C-alpha positions in Angstrom: 72.3 56.8 -49.1 70.1 54.0 -50.5 73.0 51.6 -50.4 73.7 52.5 -46.8 70.0 51.9 -45.8 70.1 48.6 -47.7 73.2 47.5 -45.9 71.7 48.5 -42.5 68.6 46.4 -43.3 70.6 43.4 -44.6 73.2 43.2 -41.8 70.8 41.8 -39.1 69.5 39.2 -41.7 73.0 38.1 -42.6 74.0 37.9 -39.0 70.9 36.3 -37.5 69.3 34.8 -40.6 69.1 31.4 -39.0 66.3 32.1 -36.5 65.0 28.5 -36.0 66.4 25.2 -35.1 65.1 21.6 -35.0 67.1 18.8 -33.3 66.7 15.1 -33.0 68.6 13.5 -30.1 69.2 10.0 -28.7 71.0 8.7 -25.7 70.9 7.0 -22.3 68.6 7.8 -19.3 69.0 6.3 -15.9 66.0 7.2 -13.6 65.8 6.1 -10.0 62.5 4.2 -10.6 64.0 1.6 -12.8 67.1 0.5 -14.7 68.5 2.9 -17.3 67.9 2.5 -21.0 67.6 4.1 -24.5 65.9 7.5 -24.9 64.8 9.5 -27.9 63.8 13.1 -28.3 63.0 16.1 -30.4 63.7 19.8 -29.7 62.6 22.9 -31.5 64.3 26.3 -31.0 63.6 30.0 -31.8 66.8 32.1 -31.5 66.4 35.4 -29.8 70.0 36.3 -30.9 73.2 34.5 -31.6 73.6 33.3 -28.0 70.1 32.7 -26.7 67.2 30.6 -27.7 63.7 29.7 -26.5 62.5 26.2 -27.3 60.3 23.2 -26.6 61.0 19.5 -26.4 59.3 16.1 -26.3 61.1 12.9 -25.3 60.4 9.1 -25.1 61.8 6.5 -22.7 60.6 2.9 -22.5 61.4 0.2 -20.0 60.0 -3.2 -19.0 60.8 -4.1 -15.4 59.6 -5.8 -12.3 57.7 -3.3 -10.1 58.9 -4.1 -6.6 56.0 -2.1 -5.0 53.4 -4.2 -6.8 55.3 -7.4 -6.1 55.4 -6.7 -2.4 51.6 -6.0 -2.4 51.0 -9.3 -4.3 53.1 -11.1 -1.7 51.3 -9.5 1.2 47.7 -10.1 0.0 47.9 -13.1 -2.3 51.1 -15.0 -1.5 49.5 -17.5 0.9 46.6 -18.3 -1.4 48.7 -18.7 -4.5 51.4 -20.7 -2.6 54.1 -18.9 -4.5 54.6 -15.5 -6.1 56.0 -15.1 -9.6 57.5 -11.9 -10.8 55.1 -12.0 -13.8 52.5 -10.5 -11.5 54.5 -7.3 -11.1 56.0 -7.1 -14.6 55.4 -3.5 -15.9 55.9 -1.7 -19.2 56.6 2.0 -18.7 56.5 4.7 -21.4 57.7 8.1 -20.2 56.9 11.2 -22.3 58.3 14.6 -20.9 57.0 17.7 -22.7 58.9 20.8 -21.7 59.8 24.4 -22.5 63.4 25.4 -22.5 65.9 28.3 -22.4 69.4 27.8 -23.8 72.4 30.1 -23.7 75.4 29.5 -26.1 79.0 30.5 -25.5 81.4 30.5 -28.5 84.6 28.6 -27.8 86.0 28.4 -31.3 84.6 29.4 -34.7 83.0 26.0 -35.1 82.5 25.0 -31.4 80.0 26.4 -28.9 79.4 25.4 -25.2 75.9 25.8 -23.9 73.8 25.5 -20.8 70.1 24.8 -20.8 67.1 24.7 -18.4 63.7 23.3 -19.0 60.3 23.2 -17.2 57.2 21.3 -18.1 55.3 18.1 -17.4 56.1 14.4 -17.6 53.5 11.7 -18.4 53.8 8.0 -17.8 51.9 5.3 -19.6 52.1 2.1 -17.5 50.9 -1.3 -18.4 51.1 -4.0 -15.8 49.6 -7.4 -14.9 46.5 -7.5 -12.7 47.5 -8.7 -9.2 44.6 -11.2 -8.9 44.7 -12.4 -12.5 48.1 -12.2 -14.2 46.6 -12.8 -17.6 44.7 -9.5 -17.5 46.5 -6.3 -18.2 45.9 -2.9 -16.5 46.7 0.4 -18.1 47.4 3.5 -16.0 48.6 7.1 -16.6 50.5 9.3 -14.2 51.6 13.0 -14.5 53.8 15.3 -12.6 55.7 18.6 -12.9 59.2 18.2 -14.3 62.4 20.2 -14.6 65.8 19.7 -16.2 69.2 21.4 -16.3 72.0 20.5 -18.6 75.2 21.5 -20.3 77.1 20.4 -23.4 79.1 21.1 -26.5 77.9 21.9 -30.1 80.0 21.4 -33.2 79.2 23.0 -36.5 79.0 20.5 -39.3 78.0 23.2 -41.8 76.3 26.5 -42.2 72.9 25.0 -41.2 73.7 21.8 -39.2 75.3 21.0 -35.9 76.2 17.9 -33.9 76.0 18.2 -30.2 76.5 16.2 -26.9 74.7 17.0 -23.7 74.6 15.8 -20.1 71.6 16.7 -18.0 69.8 16.0 -14.8 66.0 15.4 -15.0 63.6 15.6 -12.1 59.9 14.5 -11.7 57.9 12.1 -9.6 54.6 11.0 -11.3 52.2 8.9 -9.2 48.9 6.9 -9.6 46.6 4.9 -7.3 45.8 1.2 -7.4 43.5 -1.0 -5.4 44.1 -4.4 -3.7 41.6 -6.6 -2.0 42.5 -8.4 1.2 41.5 -12.1 0.6 41.0 -12.6 4.3 38.7 -9.7 5.0 37.4 -8.7 1.6 38.3 -5.1 2.3 39.5 -3.0 -0.7 42.5 -0.8 0.0 43.7 2.1 -2.2 47.5 2.5 -2.4 49.6 5.2 -4.1 52.5 4.2 -6.3 55.0 6.9 -7.2 57.7 6.7 -9.8 60.9 8.6 -9.1 62.0 9.6 -12.6 64.9 11.7 -11.4 68.2 10.8 -13.0 71.0 11.7 -15.3 70.7 11.6 -19.1 73.4 11.6 -21.7 72.2 12.8 -25.1 73.7 13.2 -28.6 71.9 14.8 -31.5 71.9 16.6 -34.8 70.5 20.1 -35.2 69.3 21.7 -38.4 69.0 25.5 -38.7 67.1 27.8 -41.0 
């Protein structure tokens, strides 16, 4: 009887002993607001059972690019005075940091291969550094936030008892925005404009997951 009780107690531990996961991923993200580039991320998971996990993730995407909205405003308000417009005035450095909660479902295909689908909800923050429109040697720093969501699917391959390698393709959606001011050199009137960043796009990720 004692052996039976011990076996009943140990079976769930043996089957679902790996309740946690931590993954580091890297890949390529192509948002609408700018050209695509390298991305890096971390994801933590808590397994409800063999096929379902709750998790959280944080990512990082960086891009230096010419902001066409800022450039058009510079041309509109300062182009005549300056004589010519250089793209340096609208060169921006963007750092994107999405922080999200996720739900992931796994579907065994082979003993060492799982397919999965995942969905995430959270917020995305942008840290944007750009050149002042009136004085291109001065830097401005802005932040923008917005609600974000993401859906994806992929394949996970077991490297060992406590490690996986996986690939994922996902669609990310958010649209952070911030306000900036320009002064009309002819009238001296200050005007507030909103700049939005469409961070919607497709991401391809690869990563390593460690289980315990």
